[in-house]
N, CA, C, O and the ligand as a Tripos MOL2 file, in Angstrom:
@<TRIPOS>MOLECULE
protein
  253   251    64     0     0
PROTEIN
NO_CHARGES

@<TRIPOS>ATOM
      1 N          84.1240   85.2800  106.6880 N.3       1 MET1
      2 CA         84.8090   84.4010  107.6490 C.3       1 MET1
      3 C          86.1610   84.9930  108.0310 C.2       1 MET1
      4 O          86.9550   85.3740  107.1720 O.2       1 MET1
      5 N          86.4000   85.0610  109.3150 N.am      2 GLU2
      6 CA         87.6930   85.5560  109.7660 C.3       2 GLU2
      7 C          88.4070   84.4600  110.5320 C.2       2 GLU2
      8 O          87.7880   83.6410  111.2110 O.2       2 GLU2
      9 N          89.7140   84.4640  110.4080 N.am      3 SER3
     10 CA         90.4860   83.4980  111.1770 C.3       3 SER3
     11 C          91.8130   84.1260  111.5850 C.2       3 SER3
     12 O          92.2860   85.0630  110.9420 O.2       3 SER3
     13 N          92.4040   83.6170  112.6400 N.am      4 GLY4
     14 CA         93.7030   84.1110  113.0920 C.3       4 GLY4
     15 C          93.6440   85.4520  113.8020 C.2       4 GLY4
     16 O          94.6750   86.1080  113.9550 O.2       4 GLY4
     17 N          92.4850   85.8680  114.2310 N.am      5 ASP5
     18 CA         92.3630   87.1620  114.8930 C.3       5 ASP5
     19 C          93.1170   87.2490  116.2060 C.2       5 ASP5
     20 O          93.5340   88.3320  116.6160 O.2       5 ASP5
     21 N          93.2920   86.1290  116.8560 N.am      6 ASN6
     22 CA         93.9750   86.1520  118.1460 C.3       6 ASN6
     23 C          95.4280   86.5810  118.0160 C.2       6 ASN6
     24 O          96.0120   87.1270  118.9520 O.2       6 ASN6
     25 N          95.9980   86.3300  116.8630 N.am      7 LEU7
     26 CA         97.3820   86.7070  116.6460 C.3       7 LEU7
     27 C          97.5130   88.1590  116.2050 C.2       7 LEU7
     28 O          98.5860   88.7560  116.2920 O.2       7 LEU7
     29 N          96.4180   88.7070  115.7360 N.am      8 LEU8
     30 CA         96.4450   90.0730  115.2610 C.3       8 LEU8
     31 C          95.4230   90.9050  116.0330 C.2       8 LEU8
     32 O          94.3280   91.1840  115.5440 O.2       8 LEU8
     33 N          95.7980   91.2880  117.2290 N.am      9 PRO9
     34 CA         94.8550   92.0210  118.0740 C.3       9 PRO9
     35 C          94.6060   93.4250  117.5330 C.2       9 PRO9
     36 O          95.4680   94.0330  116.8980 O.2       9 PRO9
     37 N          93.4240   93.9060  117.8000 N.am     10 LYS10
     38 CA         93.0570   95.2570  117.3890 C.3      10 LYS10
     39 C          93.2120   96.1900  118.5680 C.2      10 LYS10
     40 O          92.7790   95.8880  119.6800 O.2      10 LYS10
     41 N          93.8330   97.3210  118.3140 N.am     11 CYS11
     42 CA         94.0180   98.3200  119.3660 C.3      11 CYS11
     43 C          92.6620   98.8730  119.8070 C.2      11 CYS11
     44 O          91.7900   99.1420  118.9810 O.2      11 CYS11
     45 N          92.5010   99.0370  121.1230 N.am     12 ILE12
     46 CA         91.2240   99.5200  121.6410 C.3      12 ILE12
     47 C          91.0000  100.9870  121.3270 C.2      12 ILE12
     48 O          89.8640  101.4600  121.3640 O.2      12 ILE12
     49 N          92.0650  101.7140  121.0180 N.am     13 VAL13
     50 CA         91.9170  103.1460  120.7620 C.3      13 VAL13
     51 C          91.7690  103.4400  119.2760 C.2      13 VAL13
     52 O          90.7760  104.0360  118.8590 O.2      13 VAL13
     53 N          92.7340  103.0320  118.4840 N.am     14 CYS14
     54 CA         92.6800  103.3620  117.0590 C.3      14 CYS14
     55 C          92.0060  102.2600  116.2460 C.2      14 CYS14
     56 O          91.7210  102.4420  115.0620 O.2      14 CYS14
     57 N          91.7540  101.1220  116.8810 N.am     15 GLU15
     58 CA         91.0860   99.9960  116.2340 C.3      15 GLU15
     59 C          91.8340   99.4810  115.0120 C.2      15 GLU15
     60 O          91.2440   98.9900  114.0500 O.2      15 GLU15
     61 N          93.1550   99.6110  115.0880 N.am     16 ARG16
     62 CA         93.9720   99.0640  114.0080 C.3      16 ARG16
     63 C          94.8920   97.9880  114.5570 C.2      16 ARG16
     64 O          95.1800   97.9460  115.7530 O.2      16 ARG16
     65 N          95.3390   97.1370  113.6830 N.am     17 THR17
     66 CA         96.3080   96.1190  114.0500 C.3      17 THR17
     67 C          97.6640   96.5670  113.5310 C.2      17 THR17
     68 O          97.8230   96.8010  112.3330 O.2      17 THR17
     69 N          98.6490   96.6890  114.4260 N.am     18 PRO18
     70 CA         99.9850   97.0780  113.9550 C.3      18 PRO18
     71 C         100.5350   96.0230  112.9960 C.2      18 PRO18
     72 O         100.1370   94.8600  113.0570 O.2      18 PRO18
     73 N         101.4520   96.4270  112.1080 N.am     19 PRO19
     74 CA        102.0140   95.4750  111.1350 C.3      19 PRO19
     75 C         102.5760   94.2160  111.7850 C.2      19 PRO19
     76 O         102.4670   93.1210  111.2330 O.2      19 PRO19
     77 N         103.1690   94.3770  112.9470 N.am     20 LYS20
     78 CA        103.7530   93.2080  113.6160 C.3      20 LYS20
     79 C         102.8470   92.6460  114.7030 C.2      20 LYS20
     80 O         103.2900   91.8830  115.5610 O.2      20 LYS20
     81 N         101.5850   93.0250  114.6600 N.am     21 GLY21
     82 CA        100.6240   92.4470  115.5870 C.3      21 GLY21
     83 C         100.9490   92.7500  117.0380 C.2      21 GLY21
     84 O         101.3230   93.8710  117.3820 O.2      21 GLY21
     85 N         100.8020   91.7390  117.8860 N.am     22 PHE22
     86 CA        100.9210   91.9390  119.3320 C.3      22 PHE22
     87 C         102.3100   92.3530  119.7740 C.2      22 PHE22
     88 O         102.4910   92.7670  120.9190 O.2      22 PHE22
     89 N         103.3040   92.2500  118.8870 N.am     23 LYS23
     90 CA        104.6630   92.6670  119.2680 C.3      23 LYS23
     91 C         104.7870   94.1850  119.3330 C.2      23 LYS23
     92 O         105.7540   94.7090  119.8850 O.2      23 LYS23
     93 N         103.8250   94.8780  118.7780 N.am     24 GLU24
     94 CA        103.8950   96.3390  118.7460 C.3      24 GLU24
     95 C         102.8570   96.9750  119.6490 C.2      24 GLU24
     96 O         102.2450   97.9840  119.3000 O.2      24 GLU24
     97 N         102.6690   96.3810  120.7990 N.am     25 GLY25
     98 CA        101.7070   96.9530  121.7240 C.3      25 GLY25
     99 C         101.7320   96.1920  123.0380 C.2      25 GLY25
    100 O         102.5510   95.2950  123.2400 O.2      25 GLY25
    101 N         100.8240   96.5640  123.9240 N.am     26 ILE26
    102 CA        100.7420   95.8980  125.2210 C.3      26 ILE26
    103 C          99.3170   95.4030  125.4310 C.2      26 ILE26
    104 O          98.3620   95.9570  124.8880 O.2      26 ILE26
    105 N          99.1990   94.3650  126.2180 N.am     27 PHE27
    106 CA         97.8900   93.8670  126.5870 C.3      27 PHE27
    107 C          97.5110   94.4020  127.9540 C.2      27 PHE27
    108 O          98.3050   94.3890  128.8950 O.2      27 PHE27
    109 N          96.2820   94.8700  128.0370 N.am     28 ILE28
    110 CA         95.7220   95.2940  129.3160 C.3      28 ILE28
    111 C          94.5790   94.3380  129.5840 C.2      28 ILE28
    112 O          93.4870   94.4730  129.0310 O.2      28 ILE28
    113 N          94.8480   93.3780  130.4360 N.am     29 GLY29
    114 CA         93.8740   92.3060  130.5620 C.3      29 GLY29
    115 C          93.8110   91.5710  129.2340 C.2      29 GLY29
    116 O          94.8160   91.0470  128.7540 O.2      29 GLY29
    117 N          92.6440   91.5390  128.6560 N.am     30 ARG30
    118 CA         92.5100   90.8760  127.3500 C.3      30 ARG30
    119 C          92.4090   91.8900  126.2240 C.2      30 ARG30
    120 O          92.1810   91.5240  125.0710 O.2      30 ARG30
    121 N          92.5760   93.1540  126.5550 N.am     31 LYS31
    122 CA         92.5110   94.1970  125.5290 C.3      31 LYS31
    123 C          93.9070   94.5870  125.0910 C.2      31 LYS31
    124 O          94.8840   94.3880  125.8150 O.2      31 LYS31
    125 N          93.9820   95.1320  123.9230 N.am     32 PHE32
    126 CA         95.2680   95.4550  123.3230 C.3      32 PHE32
    127 C          95.3820   96.9540  123.0690 C.2      32 PHE32
    128 O          94.4440   97.6070  122.6110 O.2      32 PHE32
    129 N          96.5690   97.4730  123.3830 N.am     33 LEU33
    130 CA         96.8410   98.8910  123.1270 C.3      33 LEU33
    131 C          98.1470   98.9710  122.3570 C.2      33 LEU33
    132 O          99.1750   98.4830  122.8260 O.2      33 LEU33
    133 N          98.1150   99.5840  121.1740 N.am     34 CYS34
    134 CA         99.3350   99.6390  120.3730 C.3      34 CYS34
    135 C         100.2930  100.6880  120.9470 C.2      34 CYS34
    136 O          99.8740  101.6070  121.6490 O.2      34 CYS34
    137 N         101.5730  100.5360  120.6380 N.am     35 PHE35
    138 CA        102.5800  101.4470  121.1750 C.3      35 PHE35
    139 C         102.3290  102.8820  120.7330 C.2      35 PHE35
    140 O         102.5820  103.8280  121.4790 O.2      35 PHE35
    141 N         101.8300  103.0300  119.5140 N.am     36 GLY36
    142 CA        101.5370  104.3740  119.0120 C.3      36 GLY36
    143 C         100.5580  105.1020  119.9120 C.2      36 GLY36
    144 O         100.7780  106.2570  120.2760 O.2      36 GLY36
    145 N          99.4790  104.4270  120.2710 N.am     37 CYS37
    146 CA         98.4670  105.0460  121.1180 C.3      37 CYS37
    147 C          98.9550  105.1810  122.5490 C.2      37 CYS37
    148 O          98.6190  106.1450  123.2360 O.2      37 CYS37
    149 N          99.7410  104.2250  122.9960 N.am     38 GLU38
    150 CA        100.2770  104.3050  124.3450 C.3      38 GLU38
    151 C         101.1100  105.5650  124.4930 C.2      38 GLU38
    152 O         101.0140  106.2790  125.4910 O.2      38 GLU38
    153 N         101.9320  105.8290  123.4800 N.am     39 LYS39
    154 CA        102.7850  107.0140  123.4840 C.3      39 LYS39
    155 C         101.9560  108.2900  123.5320 C.2      39 LYS39
    156 O         102.2510  109.2170  124.2870 O.2      39 LYS39
    157 N         100.9300  108.3140  122.7210 N.am     40 VAL40
    158 CA        100.0580  109.4890  122.6690 C.3      40 VAL40
    159 C          99.4340  109.7330  124.0330 C.2      40 VAL40
    160 O          99.4070  110.8640  124.5190 O.2      40 VAL40
    161 N          98.9360  108.6730  124.6450 N.am     41 ILE41
    162 CA         98.2470  108.7910  125.9260 C.3      41 ILE41
    163 C          99.2040  109.2820  127.0070 C.2      41 ILE41
    164 O          98.8510  110.1380  127.8180 O.2      41 ILE41
    165 N         100.4030  108.7380  127.0110 N.am     42 ILE42
    166 CA        101.3780  109.1520  128.0180 C.3      42 ILE42
    167 C         101.7320  110.6270  127.8500 C.2      42 ILE42
    168 O         101.9620  111.3440  128.8240 O.2      42 ILE42
    169 N         101.7690  111.0630  126.5790 N.am     43 GLY43
    170 CA        102.1490  112.4460  126.3090 C.3      43 GLY43
    171 C         101.0280  113.4550  126.4700 C.2      43 GLY43
    172 O         101.2680  114.6620  126.4420 O.2      43 GLY43
    173 N          99.8110  112.9730  126.6390 N.am     44 LEU44
    174 CA         98.6800  113.8880  126.7290 C.3      44 LEU44
    175 C          98.6260  114.5870  128.0780 C.2      44 LEU44
    176 O          98.9680  114.0240  129.1180 O.2      44 LEU44
    177 N          98.1850  115.8300  128.0160 N.am     45 LYS45
    178 CA         97.9110  116.5340  129.2720 C.3      45 LYS45
    179 C          96.4110  116.4830  129.5120 C.2      45 LYS45
    180 O          95.6200  116.3980  128.5730 O.2      45 LYS45
    181 N          96.0370  116.5360  130.7650 N.am     46 THR46
    182 CA         94.6120  116.4290  131.0750 C.3      46 THR46
    183 C          93.8250  117.6000  130.4970 C.2      46 THR46
    184 O          92.6010  117.5340  130.3810 O.2      46 THR46
    185 N          94.5210  118.6590  130.1390 N.am     47 SER47
    186 CA         93.8250  119.8170  129.5690 C.3      47 SER47
    187 C          93.6330  119.6900  128.0650 C.2      47 SER47
    188 O          92.8890  120.4640  127.4620 O.2      47 SER47
    189 N          94.3030  118.7160  127.4570 N.am     48 ASP48
    190 CA         94.1650  118.5320  126.0140 C.3      48 ASP48
    191 C          92.7700  118.0350  125.6520 C.2      48 ASP48
    192 O          92.1530  117.2660  126.3890 O.2      48 ASP48
    193 N          92.2940  118.4900  124.5080 N.am     49 GLU49
    194 CA         91.0000  118.0170  124.0310 C.3      49 GLU49
    195 C          91.0470  116.5280  123.7360 C.2      49 GLU49
    196 O          90.1010  115.7920  124.0160 O.2      49 GLU49
    197 N          92.1590  116.0980  123.1680 N.am     50 ASP50
    198 CA         92.2980  114.6890  122.8230 C.3      50 ASP50
    199 C          92.2670  113.7870  124.0480 C.2      50 ASP50
    200 O          91.9020  112.6160  123.9560 O.2      50 ASP50
    201 N          92.6440  114.3270  125.1700 N.am     51 TYR51
    202 CA         92.7170  113.5130  126.3730 C.3      51 TYR51
    203 C          91.3730  112.8590  126.6770 C.2      51 TYR51
    204 O          91.3120  111.6810  127.0290 O.2      51 TYR51
    205 N          90.3170  113.6190  126.5410 N.am     52 CYS52
    206 CA         88.9730  113.0890  126.7940 C.3      52 CYS52
    207 C          88.6680  111.9200  125.8750 C.2      52 CYS52
    208 O          88.1220  110.8970  126.2900 O.2      52 CYS52
    209 N          89.0330  112.1000  124.6280 N.am     53 TYR53
    210 CA         88.7630  111.0590  123.6480 C.3      53 TYR53
    211 C          89.4620  109.7640  124.0300 C.2      53 TYR53
    212 O          88.8440  108.6990  124.0640 O.2      53 TYR53
    213 N          90.7320  109.8610  124.3110 N.am     54 TYR54
    214 CA         91.5020  108.6670  124.6540 C.3      54 TYR54
    215 C          91.0770  108.1110  126.0110 C.2      54 TYR54
    216 O          90.9280  106.9020  126.1920 O.2      54 TYR54
    217 N          90.8940  109.0020  126.9280 N.am     55 TYR55
    218 CA         90.5280  108.5730  128.2720 C.3      55 TYR55
    219 C          89.2110  107.7970  128.2610 C.2      55 TYR55
    220 O          89.0750  106.7630  128.9150 O.2      55 TYR55
    221 N          88.2570  108.3150  127.5090 N.am     56 ASN56
    222 CA         86.9600  107.6480  127.4580 C.3      56 ASN56
    223 C          87.0340  106.2820  126.8080 C.2      56 ASN56
    224 O          86.3110  105.3610  127.1850 O.2      56 ASN56
    225 N          87.8970  106.1630  125.8490 N.am     57 ARG57
    226 CA         88.0380  104.8530  125.2010 C.3      57 ARG57
    227 C          88.7070  103.8540  126.1300 C.2      57 ARG57
    228 O          88.3570  102.6740  126.1540 O.2      57 ARG57
    229 N          89.6610  104.3400  126.8830 N.am     58 ILE58
    230 CA         90.4500  103.4400  127.7140 C.3      58 ILE58
    231 C          89.7710  103.1070  129.0320 C.2      58 ILE58
    232 O          89.9120  101.9910  129.5330 O.2      58 ILE58
    233 N          89.0520  104.0350  129.5870 N.am     59 LYS59
    234 CA         88.4770  103.7700  130.9090 C.3      59 LYS59
    235 C          87.4690  102.6360  130.8860 C.2      59 LYS59
    236 O          87.2430  101.9660  131.8940 O.2      59 LYS59
    237 N          86.8630  102.4290  129.7180 N.am     60 ARG60
    238 CA         85.9350  101.3100  129.6020 C.3      60 ARG60
    239 C          86.6490   99.9780  129.8230 C.2      60 ARG60
    240 O          86.0530   98.9880  130.2470 O.2      60 ARG60
    241 N          87.9420   99.9920  129.5210 N.am     61 VAL61
    242 CA         88.7080   98.7640  129.6340 C.3      61 VAL61
    243 C          89.4020   98.6790  130.9810 C.2      61 VAL61
    244 O          89.4530   97.6210  131.6080 O.2      61 VAL61
    245 N          89.9350   99.8160  131.4130 N.am     62 TRP62
    246 CA         90.7640   99.8090  132.6160 C.3      62 TRP62
    247 C          89.9800   99.8290  133.9010 C.2      62 TRP62
    248 O          90.4000   99.2510  134.9040 O.2      62 TRP62
    249 N          88.8300  100.4990  133.8770 N.am     63 PHE63
    250 CA         88.1070  100.6880  135.1330 C.3      63 PHE63
    251 C          86.7810   99.9150  135.1710 C.2      63 PHE63
    252 O          86.0590   99.9760  136.1660 O.2      63 PHE63
    253 ZN         96.3220  102.1830  118.6530 Zn       64 ZN64
@<TRIPOS>BOND
     1     1     2 1
     2     2     3 1
     3     3     4 2
     4     3     5 am
     5     5     6 1
     6     6     7 1
     7     7     8 2
     8     7     9 am
     9     9    10 1
    10    10    11 1
    11    11    12 2
    12    11    13 am
    13    13    14 1
    14    14    15 1
    15    15    16 2
    16    15    17 am
    17    17    18 1
    18    18    19 1
    19    19    20 2
    20    19    21 am
    21    21    22 1
    22    22    23 1
    23    23    24 2
    24    23    25 am
    25    25    26 1
    26    26    27 1
    27    27    28 2
    28    27    29 am
    29    29    30 1
    30    30    31 1
    31    31    32 2
    32    31    33 am
    33    33    34 1
    34    34    35 1
    35    35    36 2
    36    35    37 am
    37    37    38 1
    38    38    39 1
    39    39    40 2
    40    39    41 am
    41    41    42 1
    42    42    43 1
    43    43    44 2
    44    43    45 am
    45    45    46 1
    46    46    47 1
    47    47    48 2
    48    47    49 am
    49    49    50 1
    50    50    51 1
    51    51    52 2
    52    51    53 am
    53    53    54 1
    54    54    55 1
    55    55    56 2
    56    55    57 am
    57    57    58 1
    58    58    59 1
    59    59    60 2
    60    59    61 am
    61    61    62 1
    62    62    63 1
    63    63    64 2
    64    63    65 am
    65    65    66 1
    66    66    67 1
    67    67    68 2
    68    67    69 am
    69    69    70 1
    70    70    71 1
    71    71    72 2
    72    71    73 am
    73    73    74 1
    74    74    75 1
    75    75    76 2
    76    75    77 am
    77    77    78 1
    78    78    79 1
    79    79    80 2
    80    79    81 am
    81    81    82 1
    82    82    83 1
    83    83    84 2
    84    83    85 am
    85    85    86 1
    86    86    87 1
    87    87    88 2
    88    87    89 am
    89    89    90 1
    90    90    91 1
    91    91    92 2
    92    91    93 am
    93    93    94 1
    94    94    95 1
    95    95    96 2
    96    95    97 am
    97    97    98 1
    98    98    99 1
    99    99   100 2
   100    99   101 am
   101   101   102 1
   102   102   103 1
   103   103   104 2
   104   103   105 am
   105   105   106 1
   106   106   107 1
   107   107   108 2
   108   107   109 am
   109   109   110 1
   110   110   111 1
   111   111   112 2
   112   111   113 am
   113   113   114 1
   114   114   115 1
   115   115   116 2
   116   115   117 am
   117   117   118 1
   118   118   119 1
   119   119   120 2
   120   119   121 am
   121   121   122 1
   122   122   123 1
   123   123   124 2
   124   123   125 am
   125   125   126 1
   126   126   127 1
   127   127   128 2
   128   127   129 am
   129   129   130 1
   130   130   131 1
   131   131   132 2
   132   131   133 am
   133   133   134 1
   134   134   135 1
   135   135   136 2
   136   135   137 am
   137   137   138 1
   138   138   139 1
   139   139   140 2
   140   139   141 am
   141   141   142 1
   142   142   143 1
   143   143   144 2
   144   143   145 am
   145   145   146 1
   146   146   147 1
   147   147   148 2
   148   147   149 am
   149   149   150 1
   150   150   151 1
   151   151   152 2
   152   151   153 am
   153   153   154 1
   154   154   155 1
   155   155   156 2
   156   155   157 am
   157   157   158 1
   158   158   159 1
   159   159   160 2
   160   159   161 am
   161   161   162 1
   162   162   163 1
   163   163   164 2
   164   163   165 am
   165   165   166 1
   166   166   167 1
   167   167   168 2
   168   167   169 am
   169   169   170 1
   170   170   171 1
   171   171   172 2
   172   171   173 am
   173   173   174 1
   174   174   175 1
   175   175   176 2
   176   175   177 am
   177   177   178 1
   178   178   179 1
   179   179   180 2
   180   179   181 am
   181   181   182 1
   182   182   183 1
   183   183   184 2
   184   183   185 am
   185   185   186 1
   186   186   187 1
   187   187   188 2
   188   187   189 am
   189   189   190 1
   190   190   191 1
   191   191   192 2
   192   191   193 am
   193   193   194 1
   194   194   195 1
   195   195   196 2
   196   195   197 am
   197   197   198 1
   198   198   199 1
   199   199   200 2
   200   199   201 am
   201   201   202 1
   202   202   203 1
   203   203   204 2
   204   203   205 am
   205   205   206 1
   206   206   207 1
   207   207   208 2
   208   207   209 am
   209   209   210 1
   210   210   211 1
   211   211   212 2
   212   211   213 am
   213   213   214 1
   214   214   215 1
   215   215   216 2
   216   215   217 am
   217   217   218 1
   218   218   219 1
   219   219   220 2
   220   219   221 am
   221   221   222 1
   222   222   223 1
   223   223   224 2
   224   223   225 am
   225   225   226 1
   226   226   227 1
   227   227   228 2
   228   227   229 am
   229   229   230 1
   230   230   231 1
   231   231   232 2
   232   231   233 am
   233   233   234 1
   234   234   235 1
   235   235   236 2
   236   235   237 am
   237   237   238 1
   238   238   239 1
   239   239   240 2
   240   239   241 am
   241   241   242 1
   242   242   243 1
   243   243   244 2
   244   243   245 am
   245   245   246 1
   246   246   247 1
   247   247   248 2
   248   247   249 am
   249   249   250 1
   250   250   251 1
   251   251   252 2
@<TRIPOS>SUBSTRUCTURE
     1 MET1         2 RESIDUE 1 A MET
     2 GLU2         6 RESIDUE 1 A GLU
     3 SER3        10 RESIDUE 1 A SER
     4 GLY4        14 RESIDUE 1 A GLY
     5 ASP5        18 RESIDUE 1 A ASP
     6 ASN6        22 RESIDUE 1 A ASN
     7 LEU7        26 RESIDUE 1 A LEU
     8 LEU8        30 RESIDUE 1 A LEU
     9 PRO9        34 RESIDUE 1 A PRO
    10 LYS10       38 RESIDUE 1 A LYS
    11 CYS11       42 RESIDUE 1 A CYS
    12 ILE12       46 RESIDUE 1 A ILE
    13 VAL13       50 RESIDUE 1 A VAL
    14 CYS14       54 RESIDUE 1 A CYS
    15 GLU15       58 RESIDUE 1 A GLU
    16 ARG16       62 RESIDUE 1 A ARG
    17 THR17       66 RESIDUE 1 A THR
    18 PRO18       70 RESIDUE 1 A PRO
    19 PRO19       74 RESIDUE 1 A PRO
    20 LYS20       78 RESIDUE 1 A LYS
    21 GLY21       82 RESIDUE 1 A GLY
    22 PHE22       86 RESIDUE 1 A PHE
    23 LYS23       90 RESIDUE 1 A LYS
    24 GLU24       94 RESIDUE 1 A GLU
    25 GLY25       98 RESIDUE 1 A GLY
    26 ILE26      102 RESIDUE 1 A ILE
    27 PHE27      106 RESIDUE 1 A PHE
    28 ILE28      110 RESIDUE 1 A ILE
    29 GLY29      114 RESIDUE 1 A GLY
    30 ARG30      118 RESIDUE 1 A ARG
    31 LYS31      122 RESIDUE 1 A LYS
    32 PHE32      126 RESIDUE 1 A PHE
    33 LEU33      130 RESIDUE 1 A LEU
    34 CYS34      134 RESIDUE 1 A CYS
    35 PHE35      138 RESIDUE 1 A PHE
    36 GLY36      142 RESIDUE 1 A GLY
    37 CYS37      146 RESIDUE 1 A CYS
    38 GLU38      150 RESIDUE 1 A GLU
    39 LYS39      154 RESIDUE 1 A LYS
    40 VAL40      158 RESIDUE 1 A VAL
    41 ILE41      162 RESIDUE 1 A ILE
    42 ILE42      166 RESIDUE 1 A ILE
    43 GLY43      170 RESIDUE 1 A GLY
    44 LEU44      174 RESIDUE 1 A LEU
    45 LYS45      178 RESIDUE 1 A LYS
    46 THR46      182 RESIDUE 1 A THR
    47 SER47      186 RESIDUE 1 A SER
    48 ASP48      190 RESIDUE 1 A ASP
    49 GLU49      194 RESIDUE 1 A GLU
    50 ASP50      198 RESIDUE 1 A ASP
    51 TYR51      202 RESIDUE 1 A TYR
    52 CYS52      206 RESIDUE 1 A CYS
    53 TYR53      210 RESIDUE 1 A TYR
    54 TYR54      214 RESIDUE 1 A TYR
    55 TYR55      218 RESIDUE 1 A TYR
    56 ASN56      222 RESIDUE 1 A ASN
    57 ARG57      226 RESIDUE 1 A ARG
    58 ILE58      230 RESIDUE 1 A ILE
    59 LYS59      234 RESIDUE 1 A LYS
    60 ARG60      238 RESIDUE 1 A ARG
    61 VAL61      242 RESIDUE 1 A VAL
    62 TRP62      246 RESIDUE 1 A TRP
    63 PHE63      250 RESIDUE 1 A PHE
    64 ZN64       253 GROUP 0 **** ****
């Protein structure tokens, strides 16, 4: 049984909940992205291997 999940959103990329929950990330629609992953994504270049990984996870939500 789980309860209180709405207060502790899971990041769509790393699938973790930051220690301070929704205060440490942004909501995209009803999905949650933690600041850690947001930073990584912003810093990625399209030529990076990681870019595909993050992009594929996020495009399901954004597009
Ligand atoms: Zn994350």
